[in-house]
C-alpha positions as CSV (number, residue, x, y, z in Angstrom):
1,M,63.0,0.5,82.4
2,R,65.6,3.2,82.8
3,S,62.9,5.8,83.5
4,F,61.4,3.5,86.2
5,F,64.9,3.2,87.8
6,C,65.3,7.0,87.8
7,I,61.9,7.6,89.3
8,A,62.6,5.0,92.0
9,L,66.0,6.5,92.7
10,F,64.4,10.0,93.0
11,I,61.7,8.7,95.4
12,L,64.3,6.9,97.5
13,G,66.4,10.1,97.6
14,A,63.3,12.2,98.7
15,F,62.6,9.7,101.5
16,Q,66.2,9.8,102.6
17,Y,66.2,13.6,102.7
18,T,63.1,13.7,104.9
19,F,64.6,11.0,107.1
20,W,67.7,13.0,107.8
21,F,66.7,16.7,107.4
22,G,62.9,16.8,107.8
23,P,61.1,18.3,110.8
24,N,60.9,14.9,112.5
25,G,64.1,13.7,110.9
26,Y,67.2,12.2,112.5
27,F,69.0,15.5,113.3
28,A,65.8,17.2,114.7
29,L,65.3,14.2,117.0
30,K,69.0,14.3,118.2
31,Q,68.5,18.0,119.0
32,L,65.3,17.3,120.9
33,A,67.1,14.5,122.9
34,F,69.9,17.0,123.8
35,E,67.4,19.6,124.9
36,I,65.5,17.0,127.0
37,E,68.7,15.9,128.7
38,S,69.7,19.5,129.5
39,L,66.2,20.2,130.9
40,Q,66.3,17.1,133.0
41,E,69.6,18.2,134.5
42,R,68.2,21.6,135.2
43,N,65.1,20.1,136.8
44,L,67.3,17.9,139.0
45,K,69.3,21.0,140.2
46,T,66.1,22.9,140.8
47,L,64.7,20.0,142.8
48,Q,67.8,19.8,144.9
49,R,67.6,23.5,145.6
50,N,63.9,23.2,146.5
51,L,64.8,20.4,149.0
52,E,67.5,22.6,150.6
53,L,65.1,25.5,150.9
54,R,62.4,23.3,152.5
55,A,64.9,22.0,155.0
56,E,65.9,25.6,155.8
57,I,62.3,26.7,156.2
58,A,61.6,23.8,158.6
59,E,64.7,24.8,160.6
60,L,63.6,28.4,160.7
61,R,60.2,27.5,161.9
62,S,61.6,25.5,164.8
63,S,64.6,27.6,165.9
64,H,64.5,31.3,167.1
65,A,68.3,31.2,167.5
66,L,68.7,30.6,163.7
67,I,66.4,33.5,162.9
68,E,68.4,35.7,165.2
69,E,71.7,34.6,163.6
70,I,70.4,35.4,160.1
71,A,69.1,38.8,161.3
72,R,72.5,39.6,162.8
73,R,74.4,38.5,159.7
74,D,72.1,39.9,156.9
75,L,70.4,42.8,158.6
76,G,73.0,44.0,161.1
77,M,70.7,43.4,164.1
78,I,72.0,44.4,167.5
79,A,70.1,43.2,170.6
80,P,69.2,45.5,173.4
81,G,72.1,45.9,175.9
82,E,74.7,45.0,173.3
83,T,77.5,47.2,172.2
84,F,78.5,47.3,168.6
85,Y,82.1,47.9,167.6
86,L,83.2,48.6,164.1
87,V,86.8,47.7,163.4
88,V,88.3,49.4,160.4
89,D,91.4,48.0,158.8
90,S,94.2,50.7,158.6
91,S,95.2,49.6,155.1
92,D,91.8,50.6,153.7
93,K,92.7,54.3,153.8
94,D,92.7,56.0,150.4
């Protein structure tokens, strides 16, 4: 009877070990749940950014003034007949 109890206790311990520490155990599933949550947050941020970019694309397709504004800001575009003045701060002298 004592040997049966020891064998049953060993089997129960083995099952408990696989339940907690096995490849599909409790801690592995908690880690997967955390990874899923972080990926869902990342996907939500990416989706929001995609929506913003789609809105900007639609606005660029409909407005030449916006294209000109971006070209002036990012590329330094100067339209024909305009004069460009570069103002240098006097405190920037080395």
